[in-house]
C-alpha positions, -999 to +999 in steps of 0.1 A: +460-491-150+434-507-134+416-489-103+399-499-077+386-469-052+372-473-017+352-437-007+326-418+009+325-384+030+313-392+067+328-427+067+362-441+072+377-452+043+374-430+009+403-438-017+416-462-041+436-490-052+451-495-088+456-523-103+470-536-141+469-568-155+472-582-190+446-607-196+441-630-226+411-635-249+405-656-277+397-637-312+366-655-313+339-629-300+359-603-293+355-568-311+390-546-302+391-509-309+407-502-345+442-486-341+479-485-347+481-514-316+458-535-332+472-568-349+446-586-368+470-615-375+473-624-341+451-656-325+458-648-290+444-613-277+466-596-254+444-572-232+452-546-203+418-541-175+414-511-160+388-515-125+375-487-106+358-495-072+346-472-044+333-483-012+321-469+020+332-484+052+320-475+086+337-450+108+365-458+129+370-492+109+397-477+080+427-493+098+409-527+096+399-526+064+435-509+053+450-542+067+426-564+047+439-550+017+473-553+024+464-589+035+448-594+000+478-580-020+506-605+002+486-635+000+489-633-036+524-623-041+510-587-056+521-551-049+511-521-035+528-497-057+516-465-048+498-456-013+482-428-001+465-421+032+452-386+042+429-376+073+402-350+059+379-326+077+384-315+113+372-328+149+338-347+145+335-346+109+371-354+102+374-389+081+402-411+065+405-418+030+430-438+016+443-445-024+461-475-036+478-484-068+484-521-071+502-544-095+481-579-100+488-611-122+464-617-151+449-651-134+446-630-095+428-601-113+392-612-110+399-625-073+413-595-061+386-578-071+364-597-056+379-597-025+381-560-029+346-560-030+337-572+002+358-548+018+326-524+021+293-511+006+297-507-029+287-475-044+305-475-078+325-501-098+333-500-137+356-522-154+375-513-189+395-535-216+424-523-240+439-542-266+473-540-265+482-568-289+501-547-313+526-534-293+533-567-272+536-583-311+558-553-318+582-561-289+587-597-295+601-586-330+621-563-314+635-588-290+643-612-318+662-589-339+683-575-308+689-614-297+702-622-335+723-591-334+739-597-300+748-631-311+765-621-342+785-594-324+795-622-301+809-640-332+825-612-342+843-610-310+851-643-310+871-640-342+884-606-337+922-602-331+930-567-327+921-553-293+904-520-303+885-544-324+872-567-295+870-533-272+844-520-301+824-553-299+823-555-263+811-521-262+780-528-289+775-560-271+769-540-237 
């Protein structure tokens, strides 16, 4: 899960934005961590990225900056999948904080990160990558096997003459 966080006590915004993307990298120059999810035969790597960004904005500008986040997300046909806004402290020491989880397409990820970095003063930023090529490849193999099974069931359904056989095959197809 990619995270981008906004924050700062005594400022108007403190919270975060999370984004998820699947990035694609060539195998040249890429050093993956070895685990069950690694597929050494794959020429094209499937990478998910996680980013965390914390910014501070001026007191009184929280809602204006929140609108900027929403505008960036909507303009790129992305999604806010979680939003948490709250007031912290009391009276003169109060401030608003917001945390947002976003889902962003791969080719829009870098642009979204750059737009969000412009919203306030950056106090921290980190980014991690995770190779999920093995899981992706496994799912493709499973999907191909299930499609072949469906094709066989449909052929048997067409050839079946007994109602009970058709019902059972229909249930398996479902």
